[in-house]
RONU-852765 format. One record per residue (C-alpha): chain; x, y, z; residue number from 1; residue in three letters. Coordinates in Angstrom, 2 decimals. Each point is the difference from the previous one (the first is absolute). Layout:
{kette A; X X; Y Y; Z Z; nr NUM; rest Ala}
...
REM end
This chain:
{kette A; X 79.95; Y 76.31; Z 109.01; nr 1; rest Met}
{kette A; X 2.08; Y 1.55; Z -2.65; nr 2; rest Ala}
{kette A; X 3.62; Y -0.87; Z -0.29; nr 3; rest Ser}
{kette A; X 2.92; Y 2.49; Z 0.21; nr 4; rest Ala}
{kette A; X 1.83; Y 0.88; Z -3.22; nr 5; rest Pro}
{kette A; X 3.03; Y -2.18; Z -0.72; nr 6; rest Val}
{kette A; X 3.02; Y 1.69; Z 0.07; nr 7; rest Lys}
{kette A; X 1.42; Y -0.42; Z -3.31; nr 8; rest Asp}
{kette A; X 1.84; Y 2.49; Z -0.84; nr 9; rest Ile}
{kette A; X 3.88; Y -0.25; Z 1.42; nr 10; rest Ala}
{kette A; X 2.46; Y 3.66; Z 0.06; nr 11; rest Val}
{kette A; X 3.59; Y -0.04; Z 0.90; nr 12; rest Ser}
{kette A; X 0.85; Y 3.44; Z 2.16; nr 13; rest Ile}
{kette A; X 3.38; Y 0.71; Z 0.27; nr 14; rest Leu}
{kette A; X 0.64; Y 2.82; Z 2.65; nr 15; rest Tyr}
{kette A; X 2.52; Y 1.14; Z 2.09; nr 16; rest Asp}
{kette A; X 2.21; Y -3.04; Z -0.35; nr 17; rest Gly}
{kette A; X -2.91; Y -2.14; Z 0.56; nr 18; rest Glu}
{kette A; X -2.18; Y -2.11; Z -2.08; nr 19; rest Ser}
{kette A; X -3.68; Y -0.39; Z 0.89; nr 20; rest His}
{kette A; X -1.88; Y -2.54; Z -2.01; nr 21; rest Glu}
{kette A; X -3.89; Y 1.23; Z 0.13; nr 22; rest Ile}
{kette A; X -3.23; Y -2.28; Z -1.31; nr 23; rest Gln}
{kette A; X -3.06; Y 2.37; Z -1.02; nr 24; rest Thr}
{kette A; X -2.72; Y -0.35; Z -2.43; nr 25; rest Tyr}
{kette A; X -1.44; Y 2.27; Z -2.40; nr 26; rest Thr}
{kette A; X -1.79; Y 2.73; Z 1.10; nr 27; rest Asn}
{kette A; X 1.10; Y -0.36; Z 3.81; nr 28; rest Glu}
{kette A; X 1.87; Y 3.18; Z -0.54; nr 29; rest Tyr}
{kette A; X -0.16; Y 3.32; Z -2.29; nr 30; rest Arg}
{kette A; X 3.35; Y -0.14; Z -0.64; nr 31; rest Ser}
{kette A; X 3.37; Y -1.50; Z 0.16; nr 32; rest Leu}
{kette A; X 0.51; Y 3.34; Z 2.23; nr 33; rest Met}
{kette A; X -2.56; Y -1.13; Z 2.36; nr 34; rest Met}
{kette A; X 0.93; Y -3.71; Z 0.30; nr 35; rest Leu}
{kette A; X 3.83; Y 1.01; Z 0.88; nr 36; rest Ile}
{kette A; X -0.90; Y 2.98; Z 2.31; nr 37; rest Tyr}
{kette A; X -2.60; Y -2.72; Z 1.94; nr 38; rest Asp}
{kette A; X 2.54; Y -2.92; Z 0.50; nr 39; rest Lys}
{kette A; X 3.01; Y 1.53; Z -0.13; nr 40; rest Ile}
{kette A; X 0.82; Y 3.15; Z 2.51; nr 41; rest Tyr}
{kette A; X 1.46; Y 2.50; Z -2.41; nr 42; rest Thr}
{kette A; X 1.11; Y 3.24; Z 1.36; nr 43; rest Glu}
{kette A; X -0.78; Y 3.64; Z -2.10; nr 44; rest Asp}
{kette A; X -1.81; Y -2.95; Z -2.95; nr 45; rest Phe}
{kette A; X -3.02; Y 1.09; Z -1.77; nr 46; rest Gly}
{kette A; X 0.13; Y 3.76; Z 1.15; nr 47; rest Glu}
{kette A; X -3.20; Y 0.91; Z -2.83; nr 48; rest Cys}
{kette A; X -2.00; Y -2.70; Z 0.86; nr 49; rest Leu}
{kette A; X -0.14; Y -1.76; Z -3.28; nr 50; rest Gly}
{kette A; X -0.30; Y 3.31; Z -2.60; nr 51; rest Met}
{kette A; X 3.42; Y -0.92; Z -1.37; nr 52; rest Gly}
{kette A; X 1.70; Y 3.60; Z 0.68; nr 53; rest Lys}
{kette A; X 2.31; Y -0.04; Z 2.70; nr 54; rest Cys}
{kette A; X 2.20; Y -3.39; Z -1.44; nr 55; rest Gly}
{kette A; X 0.58; Y -1.38; Z 3.52; nr 56; rest Thr}
{kette A; X -1.67; Y -3.43; Z -0.65; nr 57; rest Cys}
{kette A; X 2.85; Y -0.30; Z -2.97; nr 58; rest Leu}
{kette A; X 0.64; Y -3.52; Z -0.56; nr 59; rest Ile}
{kette A; X 2.60; Y -2.30; Z -2.43; nr 60; rest Glu}
{kette A; X -1.20; Y -2.81; Z -1.68; nr 61; rest Ile}
{kette A; X 2.24; Y -2.69; Z 0.46; nr 62; rest Ile}
{kette A; X -2.17; Y -2.75; Z -1.74; nr 63; rest Ser}
{kette A; X -3.67; Y 0.23; Z -1.68; nr 64; rest Asn}
{kette A; X -1.20; Y -2.79; Z -1.03; nr 65; rest Cys}
{kette A; X -3.18; Y 1.88; Z -1.89; nr 66; rest Gly}
{kette A; X -1.03; Y 3.26; Z -1.59; nr 67; rest Gly}
{kette A; X -0.57; Y 2.08; Z 3.41; nr 68; rest Leu}
{kette A; X -3.47; Y 2.24; Z -0.29; nr 69; rest Ser}
{kette A; X 0.37; Y 3.58; Z 1.16; nr 70; rest Tyr}
{kette A; X -2.07; Y 2.93; Z 0.85; nr 71; rest Tyr}
{kette A; X 0.36; Y 3.01; Z -2.68; nr 72; rest Glu}
{kette A; X 0.76; Y 2.82; Z 2.62; nr 73; rest Arg}
{kette A; X 2.77; Y 1.89; Z 0.37; nr 74; rest Asn}
{kette A; X 3.04; Y -2.66; Z 0.09; nr 75; rest Glu}
{kette A; X 1.96; Y 0.54; Z -3.51; nr 76; rest Asp}
{kette A; X 0.25; Y 3.92; Z 1.08; nr 77; rest Ile}
{kette A; X 0.89; Y -1.05; Z 3.73; nr 78; rest Thr}
{kette A; X 2.69; Y -2.84; Z -0.89; nr 79; rest Leu}
{kette A; X 1.88; Y 2.67; Z -2.90; nr 80; rest Leu}
{kette A; X 0.02; Y 2.88; Z 2.80; nr 81; rest Arg}
{kette A; X 1.85; Y -2.71; Z 2.04; nr 82; rest Ala}
{kette A; X 2.01; Y -0.55; Z -2.79; nr 83; rest Gly}
{kette A; X -1.27; Y -3.75; Z -0.66; nr 84; rest His}
{kette A; X -0.41; Y -0.52; Z -3.55; nr 85; rest Thr}
{kette A; X 0.73; Y -3.97; Z 0.02; nr 86; rest Asp}
{kette A; X -3.14; Y -2.46; Z 0.06; nr 87; rest Lys}
{kette A; X 0.92; Y -2.05; Z 2.46; nr 88; rest Lys}
{kette A; X -0.62; Y 3.04; Z 2.74; nr 89; rest Phe}
{kette A; X -3.31; Y 0.45; Z 1.13; nr 90; rest Arg}
{kette A; X -2.63; Y 2.17; Z 2.32; nr 91; rest Leu}
{kette A; X -1.70; Y -3.07; Z 1.96; nr 92; rest Ser}
{kette A; X -2.91; Y 1.77; Z 0.44; nr 93; rest Cys}
{kette A; X -0.42; Y 0.24; Z -3.65; nr 94; rest Gln}
{kette A; X -0.07; Y -4.56; Z -0.14; nr 95; rest Ile}
{kette A; X -3.48; Y -1.16; Z 0.48; nr 96; rest Leu}
{kette A; X -0.13; Y -3.47; Z 1.99; nr 97; rest Val}
{kette A; X -0.92; Y -2.65; Z -2.34; nr 98; rest Asp}
{kette A; X 1.03; Y -3.20; Z -1.24; nr 99; rest Arg}
{kette A; X 2.88; Y 1.82; Z -2.01; nr 100; rest His}
{kette A; X 1.59; Y 0.38; Z 3.10; nr 101; rest Leu}
{kette A; X 0.34; Y -3.85; Z 0.70; nr 102; rest Asp}
{kette A; X 4.25; Y -0.60; Z -0.01; nr 103; rest Gly}
{kette A; X 1.04; Y 3.79; Z 0.10; nr 104; rest Leu}
{kette A; X 2.93; Y 0.68; Z 2.11; nr 105; rest Lys}
{kette A; X 0.70; Y 3.55; Z 0.69; nr 106; rest Val}
{kette A; X 2.71; Y 2.47; Z 1.75; nr 107; rest Lys}
{kette A; X -1.49; Y 2.88; Z 2.30; nr 108; rest Val}
{kette A; X 2.00; Y 2.84; Z -1.01; nr 109; rest Leu}
{kette A; X -1.35; Y 2.65; Z 2.42; nr 110; rest Thr}
REM end
């Protein structure tokens, strides 16, 4: 019998004044948005379902341990339209769930 994958990625998420420590593993979720959506009840979060167009999954990166991988869709345009030019702001739907997330601390802004 095959054993379940080891949850070797720890992510800290600040949402609505509460801190949530979440354990996951590579590819358990398609994106950070889906991880947040599944583990924390967030109202009006991820309305475009990961297309990078609506900006409702906006996060601020508080602490990053490595280079975050991402999808190359509409993130730059959506962030620019919302007035966010600082690299600490990202759309969580564009961040892959992989080993680079280990130790990541983010704040959900939407």
